C-alpha positions in Angstrom: 13.6 1.1 2.7 11.0 0.2 5.3 9.2 -3.0 4.9 5.6 -3.4 6.0 4.2 -7.1 6.9 1.8 -8.4 4.3 -1.9 -8.1 5.5 -5.2 -9.6 3.8 -7.7 -7.2 2.7 -11.3 -8.2 2.1 -12.2 -7.7 -1.4 -15.9 -7.9 -3.1 -17.4 -11.0 -3.3 -15.8 -12.9 -0.6 -12.4 -12.8 -2.2 -9.3 -11.1 -0.6 -6.0 -9.6 -1.6 -2.8 -10.2 0.2 -0.7 -7.2 0.0 3.0 -6.7 1.4 4.4 -2.9 1.1 8.0 -1.6 1.0 8.2 2.3 1.8 11.1 4.3 0.1 11.9 6.7 2.8 13.4 10.3 2.2 16.9 11.1 3.7 14.8 13.5 5.8 13.7 10.5 8.0 15.2 10.7 11.3 16.5 7.6 13.6 13.2 7.0 14.6 11.4 4.7 12.2 8.0 5.7 11.2 4.9 3.9 12.3 3.7 1.7 9.7 0.3 1.5 10.8 -0.7 4.4 8.8 0.4 2.7 5.7 -1.6 -0.1 6.5 -4.5 1.7 7.2 -4.4 3.8 3.8 -3.9 0.5 2.1 -6.9 -1.0 3.3 -9.1 2.2 2.7 -7.6 2.3 -1.1 -8.1 -1.6 -1.6 -11.2 -2.9 0.6 -14.3 -3.6 -1.6 -12.7 -3.6 -5.0 -13.4 -6.4 -7.3 -10.7 -9.1 -8.0 -10.8 -7.9 -11.7 -10.1 -4.4 -10.8 -7.1 -5.3 -8.2 -5.5 -8.0 -11.0 -5.7 -5.5 -13.9 -2.2 -4.3 -14.5 -3.3 -0.9 -15.4 -5.7 -0.4 -12.5 -3.1 -1.9 -10.1 -0.6 0.6 -11.2 -3.2 3.6 -10.6 -4.1 2.2 -7.3 -0.3 1.9 -6.2 0.1 5.6 -7.9 -2.8 6.6 -5.9 -1.3 5.0 -2.6 2.1 6.7 -2.8 0.4 10.2 -3.2 -1.5 9.3 0.0 1.6 8.2 2.0 3.4 11.3 0.8 0.8 13.2 2.4 0.3 11.3 5.6 4.0 10.9 6.2 4.4 14.7 5.4 7.1 14.0 2.7 9.1 11.3 4.1 8.0 8.6 2.0 9.3 9.0 -1.7 7.6 5.9 -3.2 5.9 2.6 -2.5 6.8 -0.9 -3.7 4.6 -3.8 -3.7 6.2 -6.6 -2.4 3.4 -9.3 -1.9 0.4 -9.2 -4.1 -1.9 -12.0 -4.3 -5.6 -12.5 -4.9 -7.8 -15.4 -4.3 
């Protein structure tokens, strides 16, 4: 498991989302820890500009998490199996 420090992402209408991630890595990952800046960039791109209602709805949140997991798997070339939301606060 690779923790990613929480960041704040701008949402629509002056709101923000504080999100922290945990990346579940495969056994294929070598001794060098993957760069988490890719994960942060993908999360920012996916969540930015959405409304509080979108990111607060459990079904929509699960869909966004699934999309992020898919994007991470591709970006890290199969080294990331899943993603966990370790911090998730809207304001």
